[in-house]
C-alpha positions as protocol buffer text, in pm:
chain_id: "A"
residue {
  index: 1
  type: UNK
  ca { x: 10967 y: 12529 z: 11895 }
}
residue {
  index: 2
  type: UNK
  ca { x: 11331 y: 12419 z: 11905 }
}
residue {
  index: 3
  type: UNK
  ca { x: 11392 y: 12117 z: 11679 }
}
residue {
  index: 4
  type: UNK
  ca { x: 11655 y: 11976 z: 11915 }
}
residue {
  index: 5
  type: UNK
  ca { x: 11398 y: 11985 z: 12195 }
}
residue {
  index: 6
  type: UNK
  ca { x: 11142 y: 11790 z: 11991 }
}
residue {
  index: 7
  type: UNK
  ca { x: 11412 y: 11536 z: 11899 }
}
residue {
  index: 8
  type: UNK
  ca { x: 11486 y: 11476 z: 12267 }
}
residue {
  index: 9
  type: UNK
  ca { x: 11357 y: 11129 z: 12359 }
}
residue {
  index: 10
  type: UNK
  ca { x: 11225 y: 11235 z: 12699 }
}
residue {
  index: 11
  type: UNK
  ca { x: 11042 y: 11538 z: 12555 }
}
residue {
  index: 12
  type: UNK
  ca { x: 10884 y: 11335 z: 12272 }
}
residue {
  index: 13
  type: UNK
  ca { x: 10775 y: 11053 z: 12503 }
}
residue {
  index: 14
  type: UNK
  ca { x: 10618 y: 11275 z: 12767 }
}
residue {
  index: 15
  type: UNK
  ca { x: 10461 y: 11540 z: 12543 }
}
residue {
  index: 16
  type: UNK
  ca { x: 10295 y: 11310 z: 12289 }
}
residue {
  index: 17
  type: UNK
  ca { x: 10124 y: 11088 z: 12545 }
}
residue {
  index: 18
  type: UNK
  ca { x: 9769 y: 11185 z: 12449 }
}
residue {
  index: 19
  type: UNK
  ca { x: 9829 y: 11301 z: 12093 }
}
residue {
  index: 20
  type: UNK
  ca { x: 9827 y: 10952 z: 11942 }
}
residue {
  index: 21
  type: UNK
  ca { x: 9499 y: 10866 z: 12114 }
}
residue {
  index: 22
  type: UNK
  ca { x: 9336 y: 11191 z: 11996 }
}
residue {
  index: 23
  type: UNK
  ca { x: 9452 y: 11133 z: 11637 }
}
residue {
  index: 24
  type: UNK
  ca { x: 9331 y: 10773 z: 11656 }
}
residue {
  index: 25
  type: UNK
  ca { x: 8976 y: 10876 z: 11748 }
}
residue {
  index: 26
  type: UNK
  ca { x: 8982 y: 11158 z: 11492 }
}
residue {
  index: 27
  type: UNK
  ca { x: 9098 y: 10923 z: 11219 }
}
residue {
  index: 28
  type: UNK
  ca { x: 8826 y: 10669 z: 11303 }
}
residue {
  index: 29
  type: UNK
  ca { x: 8542 y: 10919 z: 11260 }
}
residue {
  index: 30
  type: UNK
  ca { x: 8696 y: 11080 z: 10953 }
}
residue {
  index: 31
  type: UNK
  ca { x: 8747 y: 10735 z: 10800 }
}
residue {
  index: 32
  type: UNK
  ca { x: 8378 y: 10654 z: 10848 }
}
residue {
  index: 33
  type: UNK
  ca { x: 8288 y: 10976 z: 10668 }
}
residue {
  index: 34
  type: UNK
  ca { x: 8529 y: 10901 z: 10385 }
}
residue {
  index: 35
  type: UNK
  ca { x: 8398 y: 10547 z: 10339 }
}
residue {
  index: 36
  type: UNK
  ca { x: 8040 y: 10676 z: 10325 }
}
residue {
  index: 37
  type: UNK
  ca { x: 8143 y: 10946 z: 10075 }
}
residue {
  index: 38
  type: UNK
  ca { x: 8323 y: 10700 z: 9852 }
}
residue {
  index: 39
  type: UNK
  ca { x: 8065 y: 10420 z: 9868 }
}
residue {
  index: 40
  type: UNK
  ca { x: 7735 y: 10607 z: 9865 }
}
residue {
  index: 41
  type: UNK
  ca { x: 7786 y: 10967 z: 9751 }
}
residue {
  index: 42
  type: UNK
  ca { x: 8045 y: 10947 z: 9471 }
}
residue {
  index: 43
  type: UNK
  ca { x: 7887 y: 10853 z: 9134 }
}
residue {
  index: 44
  type: UNK
  ca { x: 7937 y: 10521 z: 8959 }
}
residue {
  index: 45
  type: UNK
  ca { x: 8206 y: 10496 z: 8696 }
}
residue {
  index: 46
  type: UNK
  ca { x: 8070 y: 10478 z: 8341 }
}
residue {
  index: 47
  type: UNK
  ca { x: 8318 y: 10203 z: 8249 }
}
residue {
  index: 48
  type: UNK
  ca { x: 8390 y: 10005 z: 8569 }
}
residue {
  index: 49
  type: UNK
  ca { x: 8056 y: 10051 z: 8742 }
}
residue {
  index: 50
  type: UNK
  ca { x: 8062 y: 10006 z: 9119 }
}
residue {
  index: 51
  type: UNK
  ca { x: 8385 y: 9804 z: 9135 }
}
residue {
  index: 52
  type: UNK
  ca { x: 8599 y: 10118 z: 9103 }
}
residue {
  index: 53
  type: UNK
  ca { x: 8497 y: 10227 z: 9455 }
}
residue {
  index: 54
  type: UNK
  ca { x: 8768 y: 10010 z: 9608 }
}
residue {
  index: 55
  type: UNK
  ca { x: 9013 y: 10275 z: 9485 }
}
residue {
  index: 56
  type: UNK
  ca { x: 8920 y: 10486 z: 9788 }
}
residue {
  index: 57
  type: UNK
  ca { x: 9118 y: 10233 z: 9992 }
}
residue {
  index: 58
  type: UNK
  ca { x: 9358 y: 10109 z: 9727 }
}
residue {
  index: 59
  type: UNK
  ca { x: 9496 y: 10438 z: 9598 }
}
residue {
  index: 60
  type: UNK
  ca { x: 9564 y: 10609 z: 9936 }
}
residue {
  index: 61
  type: UNK
  ca { x: 9723 y: 10287 z: 10064 }
}
residue {
  index: 62
  type: UNK
  ca { x: 9945 y: 10270 z: 9754 }
}
residue {
  index: 63
  type: UNK
  ca { x: 10044 y: 10636 z: 9794 }
}
residue {
  index: 64
  type: UNK
  ca { x: 10126 y: 10582 z: 10162 }
}
residue {
  index: 65
  type: UNK
  ca { x: 10330 y: 10271 z: 10085 }
}
residue {
  index: 66
  type: UNK
  ca { x: 10567 y: 10493 z: 9885 }
}
residue {
  index: 67
  type: UNK
  ca { x: 10547 y: 10794 z: 10115 }
}
residue {
  index: 68
  type: UNK
  ca { x: 10627 y: 10596 z: 10429 }
}
residue {
  index: 69
  type: UNK
  ca { x: 10927 y: 10436 z: 10260 }
}
residue {
  index: 70
  type: UNK
  ca { x: 11066 y: 10778 z: 10165 }
}
residue {
  index: 71
  type: UNK
  ca { x: 11013 y: 10905 z: 10520 }
}
residue {
  index: 72
  type: UNK
  ca { x: 11187 y: 10593 z: 10651 }
}
residue {
  index: 73
  type: UNK
  ca { x: 11483 y: 10651 z: 10417 }
}
residue {
  index: 74
  type: UNK
  ca { x: 11501 y: 11021 z: 10509 }
}
residue {
  index: 75
  type: UNK
  ca { x: 11499 y: 10941 z: 10882 }
}
residue {
  index: 76
  type: UNK
  ca { x: 11758 y: 10669 z: 10826 }
}
residue {
  index: 77
  type: UNK
  ca { x: 11984 y: 10909 z: 10638 }
}
residue {
  index: 78
  type: UNK
  ca { x: 11966 y: 11166 z: 10919 }
}
residue {
  index: 79
  type: UNK
  ca { x: 12037 y: 10898 z: 11178 }
}
residue {
  index: 80
  type: UNK
  ca { x: 12344 y: 10783 z: 10984 }
}
residue {
  index: 81
  type: UNK
  ca { x: 12487 y: 11129 z: 10924 }
}
residue {
  index: 82
  type: UNK
  ca { x: 12395 y: 11319 z: 11241 }
}
residue {
  index: 83
  type: UNK
  ca { x: 12334 y: 11029 z: 11486 }
}
residue {
  index: 84
  type: UNK
  ca { x: 11993 y: 11161 z: 11593 }
}
residue {
  index: 85
  type: UNK
  ca { x: 11840 y: 10897 z: 11822 }
}
residue {
  index: 86
  type: UNK
  ca { x: 11477 y: 10988 z: 11752 }
}
residue {
  index: 87
  type: UNK
  ca { x: 11540 y: 10944 z: 11381 }
}
residue {
  index: 88
  type: UNK
  ca { x: 11683 y: 10597 z: 11441 }
}
residue {
  index: 89
  type: UNK
  ca { x: 11358 y: 10502 z: 11612 }
}
residue {
  index: 90
  type: UNK
  ca { x: 11137 y: 10670 z: 11351 }
}
residue {
  index: 91
  type: UNK
  ca { x: 11322 y: 10496 z: 11070 }
}
residue {
  index: 92
  type: UNK
  ca { x: 11271 y: 10143 z: 11195 }
}
residue {
  index: 93
  type: UNK
  ca { x: 10918 y: 10207 z: 11328 }
}
residue {
  index: 94
  type: UNK
  ca { x: 10808 y: 10317 z: 10981 }
}
residue {
  index: 95
  type: UNK
  ca { x: 10880 y: 9970 z: 10840 }
}
residue {
  index: 96
  type: UNK
  ca { x: 10581 y: 9777 z: 10987 }
}
residue {
  index: 97
  type: UNK
  ca { x: 10345 y: 10063 z: 10901 }
}
residue {
  index: 98
  type: UNK
  ca { x: 10475 y: 10079 z: 10544 }
}
residue {
  index: 99
  type: UNK
  ca { x: 10443 y: 9703 z: 10507 }
}
residue {
  index: 100
  type: UNK
  ca { x: 10083 y: 9729 z: 10628 }
}
residue {
  index: 101
  type: UNK
  ca { x: 9996 y: 9994 z: 10368 }
}
residue {
  index: 102
  type: UNK
  ca { x: 10174 y: 9799 z: 10093 }
}
residue {
  index: 103
  type: UNK
  ca { x: 9983 y: 9482 z: 10180 }
}
residue {
  index: 104
  type: UNK
  ca { x: 9652 y: 9672 z: 10170 }
}
residue {
  index: 105
  type: UNK
  ca { x: 9747 y: 9818 z: 9831 }
}
residue {
  index: 106
  type: UNK
  ca { x: 9831 y: 9475 z: 9691 }
}
residue {
  index: 107
  type: UNK
  ca { x: 9523 y: 9297 z: 9827 }
}
residue {
  index: 108
  type: UNK
  ca { x: 9277 y: 9570 z: 9725 }
}
residue {
  index: 109
  type: UNK
  ca { x: 9449 y: 9590 z: 9388 }
}
residue {
  index: 110
  type: UNK
  ca { x: 9394 y: 9218 z: 9338 }
}
residue {
  index: 111
  type: UNK
  ca { x: 9027 y: 9252 z: 9432 }
}
residue {
  index: 112
  type: UNK
  ca { x: 8994 y: 9544 z: 9191 }
}
residue {
  index: 113
  type: UNK
  ca { x: 9184 y: 9358 z: 8921 }
}
residue {
  index: 114
  type: UNK
  ca { x: 8949 y: 9058 z: 8908 }
}
residue {
  index: 115
  type: UNK
  ca { x: 8646 y: 9240 z: 8756 }
}
residue {
  index: 116
  type: UNK
  ca { x: 8869 y: 9480 z: 8561 }
}
residue {
  index: 117
  type: UNK
  ca { x: 9132 y: 9245 z: 8412 }
}
residue {
  index: 118
  type: UNK
  ca { x: 8959 y: 8910 z: 8464 }
}
residue {
  index: 119
  type: UNK
  ca { x: 9231 y: 8789 z: 8703 }
}
residue {
  index: 120
  type: UNK
  ca { x: 9354 y: 8867 z: 9052 }
}
residue {
  index: 121
  type: UNK
  ca { x: 9721 y: 8892 z: 8958 }
}
residue {
  index: 122
  type: UNK
  ca { x: 9942 y: 8954 z: 8658 }
}
residue {
  index: 123
  type: UNK
  ca { x: 10316 y: 9011 z: 8658 }
}
residue {
  index: 124
  type: UNK
  ca { x: 10258 y: 9370 z: 8562 }
}
residue {
  index: 125
  type: UNK
  ca { x: 10544 y: 9619 z: 8614 }
}
residue {
  index: 126
  type: UNK
  ca { x: 10348 y: 9823 z: 8872 }
}
residue {
  index: 127
  type: UNK
  ca { x: 10227 y: 9518 z: 9065 }
}
residue {
  index: 128
  type: UNK
  ca { x: 10565 y: 9346 z: 9060 }
}
residue {
  index: 129
  type: UNK
  ca { x: 10757 y: 9654 z: 9179 }
}
residue {
  index: 130
  type: UNK
  ca { x: 10497 y: 9708 z: 9454 }
}
residue {
  index: 131
  type: UNK
  ca { x: 10546 y: 9345 z: 9562 }
}
residue {
  index: 132
  type: UNK
  ca { x: 10922 y: 9408 z: 9573 }
}
residue {
  index: 133
  type: UNK
  ca { x: 10848 y: 9703 z: 9802 }
}
residue {
  index: 134
  type: UNK
  ca { x: 10665 y: 9470 z: 10040 }
}
residue {
  index: 135
  type: UNK
  ca { x: 10964 y: 9235 z: 10039 }
}
residue {
  index: 136
  type: UNK
  ca { x: 11191 y: 9531 z: 10116 }
}
residue {
  index: 137
  type: UNK
  ca { x: 10980 y: 9625 z: 10416 }
}
residue {
  index: 138
  type: UNK
  ca { x: 10974 y: 9266 z: 10541 }
}
residue {
  index: 139
  type: UNK
  ca { x: 11349 y: 9230 z: 10483 }
}
residue {
  index: 140
  type: UNK
  ca { x: 11421 y: 9546 z: 10683 }
}
residue {
  index: 141
  type: UNK
  ca { x: 11202 y: 9425 z: 10972 }
}
residue {
  index: 142
  type: UNK
  ca { x: 11366 y: 9080 z: 10970 }
}
residue {
  index: 143
  type: UNK
  ca { x: 11719 y: 9224 z: 10948 }
}
residue {
  index: 144
  type: UNK
  ca { x: 11654 y: 9460 z: 11238 }
}
residue {
  index: 145
  type: UNK
  ca { x: 11519 y: 9174 z: 11450 }
}
residue {
  index: 146
  type: UNK
  ca { x: 11826 y: 8959 z: 11384 }
}
residue {
  index: 147
  type: UNK
  ca { x: 12061 y: 9202 z: 11565 }
}
residue {
  index: 148
  type: UNK
  ca { x: 12091 y: 9216 z: 11942 }
}
residue {
  index: 149
  type: UNK
  ca { x: 12257 y: 9559 z: 11921 }
}
residue {
  index: 150
  type: UNK
  ca { x: 11964 y: 9768 z: 11797 }
}
residue {
  index: 151
  type: UNK
  ca { x: 12167 y: 10082 z: 11728 }
}
residue {
  index: 152
  type: UNK
  ca { x: 12395 y: 9880 z: 11500 }
}
residue {
  index: 153
  type: UNK
  ca { x: 12086 y: 9720 z: 11348 }
}
residue {
  index: 154
  type: UNK
  ca { x: 11942 y: 10062 z: 11257 }
}
residue {
  index: 155
  type: UNK
  ca { x: 12266 y: 10155 z: 11079 }
}
residue {
  index: 156
  type: UNK
  ca { x: 12244 y: 9842 z: 10861 }
}
residue {
  index: 157
  type: UNK
  ca { x: 11871 y: 9875 z: 10792 }
}
residue {
  index: 158
  type: UNK
  ca { x: 11911 y: 10247 z: 10712 }
}
residue {
  index: 159
  type: UNK
  ca { x: 12170 y: 10163 z: 10447 }
}
residue {
  index: 160
  type: UNK
  ca { x: 11941 y: 9898 z: 10299 }
}
residue {
  index: 161
  type: UNK
  ca { x: 11650 y: 10145 z: 10301 }
}
residue {
  index: 162
  type: UNK
  ca { x: 11851 y: 10409 z: 10118 }
}
residue {
  index: 163
  type: UNK
  ca { x: 11963 y: 10157 z: 9854 }
}
residue {
  index: 164
  type: UNK
  ca { x: 11601 y: 10043 z: 9817 }
}
residue {
  index: 165
  type: UNK
  ca { x: 11495 y: 10396 z: 9722 }
}
residue {
  index: 166
  type: UNK
  ca { x: 11577 y: 10303 z: 9362 }
}
residue {
  index: 167
  type: UNK
  ca { x: 11250 y: 10106 z: 9357 }
}
residue {
  index: 168
  type: UNK
  ca { x: 11032 y: 10410 z: 9436 }
}
residue {
  index: 169
  type: UNK
  ca { x: 11062 y: 10587 z: 9096 }
}
residue {
  index: 170
  type: UNK
  ca { x: 11026 y: 10247 z: 8927 }
}
residue {
  index: 171
  type: UNK
  ca { x: 10689 y: 10199 z: 9099 }
}
residue {
  index: 172
  type: UNK
  ca { x: 10575 y: 10553 z: 9028 }
}
residue {
  index: 173
  type: UNK
  ca { x: 10676 y: 10570 z: 8660 }
}
residue {
  index: 174
  type: UNK
  ca { x: 10626 y: 10204 z: 8567 }
}
residue {
  index: 175
  type: UNK
  ca { x: 10292 y: 10274 z: 8397 }
}
residue {
  index: 176
  type: UNK
  ca { x: 10463 y: 10535 z: 8180 }
}
residue {
  index: 177
  type: UNK
  ca { x: 10790 y: 10353 z: 8110 }
}
residue {
  index: 178
  type: UNK
  ca { x: 10636 y: 10017 z: 8013 }
}
residue {
  index: 179
  type: UNK
  ca { x: 10323 y: 9891 z: 7842 }
}
residue {
  index: 180
  type: UNK
  ca { x: 10130 y: 9769 z: 8148 }
}
residue {
  index: 181
  type: UNK
  ca { x: 9778 y: 9658 z: 8230 }
}
residue {
  index: 182
  type: UNK
  ca { x: 9769 y: 9894 z: 8525 }
}
residue {
  index: 183
  type: UNK
  ca { x: 9596 y: 10219 z: 8438 }
}
residue {
  index: 184
  type: UNK
  ca { x: 9801 y: 10535 z: 8404 }
}
residue {
  index: 185
  type: UNK
  ca { x: 9803 y: 10830 z: 8646 }
}
residue {
  index: 186
  type: UNK
  ca { x: 9467 y: 10997 z: 8703 }
}
residue {
  index: 187
  type: UNK
  ca { x: 9516 y: 11231 z: 8997 }
}
residue {
  index: 188
  type: UNK
  ca { x: 9856 y: 11377 z: 8907 }
}
residue {
  index: 189
  type: UNK
  ca { x: 9749 y: 11483 z: 8556 }
}
residue {
  index: 190
  type: UNK
  ca { x: 9645 y: 11832 z: 8663 }
}
residue {
  index: 191
  type: UNK
  ca { x: 9684 y: 11968 z: 8310 }
}
residue {
  index: 192
  type: UNK
  ca { x: 9437 y: 11713 z: 8169 }
}
residue {
  index: 193
  type: UNK
  ca { x: 9263 y: 11545 z: 8464 }
}
residue {
  index: 194
  type: UNK
  ca { x: 9103 y: 11210 z: 8380 }
}
residue {
  index: 195
  type: UNK
  ca { x: 8888 y: 11191 z: 8695 }
}
residue {
  index: 196
  type: UNK
  ca { x: 8575 y: 11390 z: 8762 }
}
residue {
  index: 197
  type: UNK
  ca { x: 8586 y: 11623 z: 9062 }
}
residue {
  index: 198
  type: UNK
  ca { x: 8301 y: 11432 z: 9230 }
}
residue {
  index: 199
  type: UNK
  ca { x: 8527 y: 11125 z: 9236 }
}
residue {
  index: 200
  type: UNK
  ca { x: 8852 y: 11309 z: 9298 }
}
residue {
  index: 201
  type: UNK
  ca { x: 8748 y: 11497 z: 9613 }
}
residue {
  index: 202
  type: UNK
  ca { x: 8665 y: 11188 z: 9824 }
}
residue {
  index: 203
  type: UNK
  ca { x: 8989 y: 11028 z: 9704 }
}
residue {
  index: 204
  type: UNK
  ca { x: 9196 y: 11327 z: 9821 }
}
residue {
  index: 205
  type: UNK
  ca { x: 8997 y: 11329 z: 10145 }
}
residue {
  index: 206
  type: UNK
  ca { x: 9086 y: 10963 z: 10208 }
}
residue {
  index: 207
  type: UNK
  ca { x: 9450 y: 11040 z: 10136 }
}
residue {
  index: 208
  type: UNK
  ca { x: 9445 y: 11300 z: 10415 }
}
residue {
  index: 209
  type: UNK
  ca { x: 9273 y: 11053 z: 10649 }
}
residue {
  index: 210
  type: UNK
  ca { x: 9531 y: 10782 z: 10572 }
}
residue {
  index: 211
  type: UNK
  ca { x: 9806 y: 11033 z: 10652 }
}
residue {
  index: 212
  type: UNK
  ca { x: 9646 y: 11116 z: 10986 }
}
residue {
  index: 213
  type: UNK
  ca { x: 9626 y: 10745 z: 11061 }
}
residue {
  index: 214
  type: UNK
  ca { x: 9993 y: 10705 z: 10972 }
}
residue {
  index: 215
  type: UNK
  ca { x: 10093 y: 10989 z: 11207 }
}
residue {
  index: 216
  type: UNK
  ca { x: 9881 y: 10847 z: 11491 }
}
residue {
  index: 217
  type: UNK
  ca { x: 10031 y: 10499 z: 11457 }
}
residue {
  index: 218
  type: UNK
  ca { x: 10385 y: 10629 z: 11408 }
}
residue {
  index: 219
  type: UNK
  ca { x: 10369 y: 10840 z: 11725 }
}
residue {
  index: 220
  type: UNK
  ca { x: 10250 y: 10536 z: 11922 }
}
residue {
  index: 221
  type: UNK
  ca { x: 10519 y: 10311 z: 11776 }
}
residue {
  index: 222
  type: UNK
  ca { x: 10790 y: 10571 z: 11841 }
}
residue {
  index: 223
  type: UNK
  ca { x: 10673 y: 10594 z: 12201 }
}
residue {
  index: 224
  type: UNK
  ca { x: 10706 y: 10217 z: 12232 }
}
residue {
  index: 225
  type: UNK
  ca { x: 11047 y: 10233 z: 12066 }
}
residue {
  index: 226
  type: UNK
  ca { x: 11163 y: 10498 z: 12312 }
}
residue {
  index: 227
  type: UNK
  ca { x: 11035 y: 10292 z: 12604 }
}
residue {
  index: 228
  type: UNK
  ca { x: 11216 y: 9982 z: 12478 }
}
residue {
  index: 229
  type: UNK
  ca { x: 11542 y: 10176 z: 12447 }
}
residue {
  index: 230
  type: UNK
  ca { x: 11515 y: 10391 z: 12761 }
}
residue {
  index: 231
  type: UNK
  ca { x: 11324 y: 10166 z: 13004 }
}
residue {
  index: 232
  type: UNK
  ca { x: 11627 y: 10130 z: 13230 }
}
residue {
  index: 233
  type: UNK
  ca { x: 11717 y: 10499 z: 13225 }
}
residue {
  index: 234
  type: UNK
  ca { x: 11668 y: 10717 z: 13531 }
}
residue {
  index: 235
  type: UNK
  ca { x: 11427 y: 10960 z: 13364 }
}
residue {
  index: 236
  type: UNK
  ca { x: 11203 y: 10677 z: 13240 }
}
residue {
  index: 237
  type: UNK
  ca { x: 11186 y: 10518 z: 13583 }
}
residue {
  index: 238
  type: UNK
  ca { x: 11106 y: 10852 z: 13742 }
}
residue {
  index: 239
  type: UNK
  ca { x: 10840 y: 10927 z: 13482 }
}
residue {
  index: 240
  type: UNK
  ca { x: 10668 y: 10588 z: 13517 }
}
residue {
  index: 241
  type: UNK
  ca { x: 10685 y: 10597 z: 13895 }
}
residue {
  index: 242
  type: UNK
  ca { x: 10569 y: 10958 z: 13913 }
}
């Protein structure tokens, strides 16, 4: 399919009408299966006992908090260079979703940290840089809201997003660069994996489910963004009245 056709606001709005709803229902049922797998099927950890099971929410949310930011920066870069309208909308609509995932990662991390570290919060390099990521998301949302000219707002927020990319490798490599309480990588050590396959599979499954949820929500938010921008256009009026 032609990329320029998909990027057309009218085409995206009209052709994805039912896709978000379908993905929403699919995600709901897959999420139930993943929660059951992680809570009742996966074995207990020999060191952390049952408390480790929160990782099936914490780890995918943490991964998505970084992934969504990179998608937001990529879309912002394209919108700045090639002035693609759909990318302007995608860029700013990623921000609330990314903030949501980041908040889940922080809260579940605090809950996990209490039985593991004996405290809900420490100014650990990983936790602190993840908190900065949340502030970046909130700052981008607030900055966008402060402009009446939304196309100008997207230009400013896209620049801020691109500058904020410097925080992503800091979050990812913080456990390797500094002596932190946060445990090191478990999933990405394919040469010497530190997680048993019976624990790893439901974690990867939940990562896929979280990605499906992200796509479902993003499509819906982009549709709302298109409506907000094009509600006075002739094609939108004809579509809604037809």
